N, C-alpha and C positions, 0 to 999 in steps of 0.2 A: 268450222272450215272458216279460212279467211272472207270468203265470198257466199252469201248463202244462193243457193240455184235458182231462185225465185226472181233476184235482181237480172241472173243471166238474159232471161224471158224482156226485159224491157230493157237490155245495152248493146248499145254502139259502139263496134270495135272500128277506131280507128288508127291511122299510120300518114301521113303526110311526107313528103320529098321536095326537099327545098333546092335553088341554086340563086346565084348570083343574079342580081338585075340586069348587067350586060357583062358580056360575051369576055372583054377585058376589061382590065381598069381605066385605061385611055380612052372607053367607051360612055366610061360616068362625063356628068358635064362638071365644071373646075370645080366648083363650090362642092360637089358630092368628092369630087378628089381631094381636096384638101381637107375635107372632114372625116375620111377613109384616112390620111395620112398620119391624123391625129389618134384615133381607133388604134392604127397600127403598130405605135410606138410599143403598146402596153406586151404586144408578140415578140419583140425584140429580146434576144439571149443577153446578147451586149447593149447593156443598156446605155452608152456612152457612144457605142455607133451611129450616124446619120441616118438620120428618116431620111432616104432618096427615093424618085419616082421609083424605081426599078424595083427595091427592096419592098414599098408599097405593091406593087405591081405584084409581086409574087406570092406576097400575104394574102390579096385580092384572092386570086385564085383559090388559093388551100381553105381560107377562111370565111369569107365575105357571105357563103350559103347559108350561114347559122347564125345572120344577125338578119333580122327584120327591115332593118335600115337600109340594109345592101342588098338583102336577098328577095325573092318571090318563092310562091309554090309553083310547084312546077306538078304537082298532082296528090288529089287528096283520095285513099281507099280507104272505105266501111265495109263493113259486116257485121252479118248480124245471125240470129239463131230462126230458124224454121221452125215449129213443132208441130211435123205432121201428124195427124191423130192416131193413135197406136204404133209409131212410132219414133223411132232415136229420133234426136234434133239431126238439122242439118243445118251448115254452115253459108248462106248467101252472100258472093260479094259482091262491089258494086266503086266502080271507079270513075274519077272525074279528074280531065286533064283538058289543056287548050288552054286558052287566053285567060289569066289569072281570077279578071275580075268577073268571070263570067262562070270557070270552075265554082268561085267564092259563092257568087249566088247560085248556084245549083245545090250545093253543098247545105247552102243555108236553107236553101226550100225544104231542103231532107227535114231537116232537124225541125223546122216552123209548123210541118205539116203530120210526122208521125215521131220528132222527139222533143216535144216542148215545154214538158210537167218537170222541174228542176228537182220534185216531191215524187214522181216516180217513175222518168227517166236517166239513165246514164249512160256516159261514155268511157270506154276503156281505152288505155291504151300504156305504151312504156316512156313512161317520162314522160308524161302529156302536161304534165302541171309546171314542168320545169319548161319544155320545147312545144309539144305542138299545138297544146292551147294558147298559150301568148304570144307566138307564132301567127296563128289564126285570126284572132283577135288582134292585134296591130296590122296587118295586111286588109282584114277590114274594111280600119280605122283609113289607112292610107287608100285605099279601092273605093272609099264611100261608098262600102255597102254596112247595111245596116246589120248590126249582131242579132242573132236568137237569143230567147232565153238562156237559153242555158251556156252558151258563149261571154253572158253579158253578165262578168266574173269582177270586175274590179270595183276595189275597196269590198267584196267579200271577206265575212270571216270564217274561218276553215270548215266550221257547221254548217256555212253558208251555201258551201260546195262539195259537199258528201257526193253529190253526184258524176263528181271526175273522180273514178276508178282509175288507180295508179297501180298498174302491176311492177314498179320499181321500188314506188312510195311503200306499194303490201310488203312487200319480201325484204325492207331494211328493216320492218320491226321495232321500229323508233330509231333504229342506229343512223345516224347521218355521212358516215365518213369516209362510206365505200360507194362507189356509183359501180352497177351492175347491169353488164350490156343484155338484151333481150335474147343473143345468143348464148349467150355464158348460161342465164336463168334456165332456158329453155334444155340445156343439154343437161346440168344441175338437177332437173326434175325429170328428164329421161322422156323429155318431148322431142321426138324428129324434126329436126332444124331444116327448112326446104334451103338444097344446095343453088344458089343462083353464081353468074360470071360475072356481077359487079356485087360492090357493097358500097356503104355510106359515100365513101372519100370521091368515087369513081360518079356519082351521082353529076355532078355541073361538067366532067368532059365527057357523059353521054348526052347531054343534053344537048351543050353547045356546042360540039366538036362532032361527035355522030349524028347529033340530030334525031336518036333513037326513042323518042318519047315511048312506044311498046314495051322496052325494054325495063323501062324506069316502072312504070307502071306492075309491070309483073314483079318487080323487086317488092315494090311495097302492099300488093295483094297478097304476097309470101309471109311480109311483114304481119298484116294483117292475121292470117293464118297461126301463127305462129301465137301471137298476143290473143287471141282466141282461145287457143289450148292450154294456155298458162293459166286465165282466168277457171277455165272448165278443172283443171288440176285444181284449182286453189278451192272451188267448190266442191272438193270429192265426186266429182263427173267423171265418165267415159270419157276420151279424147274418140274425136272427128276421124274416121278414116274418109280418105282420098276419094272414096264412091259418094262421099255425102258431101262433098264442096261443089259448089256451084258458082261461078261468074255470071251475071244477070243486065 
């Protein structure tokens, strides 16, 4: 199997949802507007076209949410397997939302209290090595929040970050040419992917225009369930039924 079953007993499944730091481009400080305009130049299809504030504003709405310098974390959801004696494992979920600094502190407190040993504890997510973990680390630094041991990975060698289980990386089997979405991977493995009324591209709109964080939390929780099911499939385990999934 790709993952040993015993590892999943000490694994925290994670997913984050991110949004731009302001609802609109013109709400950024002038210095950051200028810096975004420089960054946005690489998004242009027509390289000879002048980067105007209107064009930059459009790119900001569309793309700012994936860059930690111009975005913040709206929600972190975690999940872990609970092994009751004599019963099949259940999956318990917990979400952190609200002011970014506070949710980071609460999430890091969970890591420091229950998942503080890189040699024994693991974080698992889809594309977490390229997105979730670097984003979490950068936003911790920006907010002045101390990094927990499992996230203190800057400058570490690959064998020193073996506690990061990335389902996308595991599925690549050394092939780095293609990106495989979580939905595609789940579908390929025959794992039911919970349907939702939003996708990742809509999170910013739901956050800023609809002010509906609960919808974002629900979306994030469903992704964590899917990640956990993929990891269990990798470990050769039976999938968890909906009746054994609990939000705490």
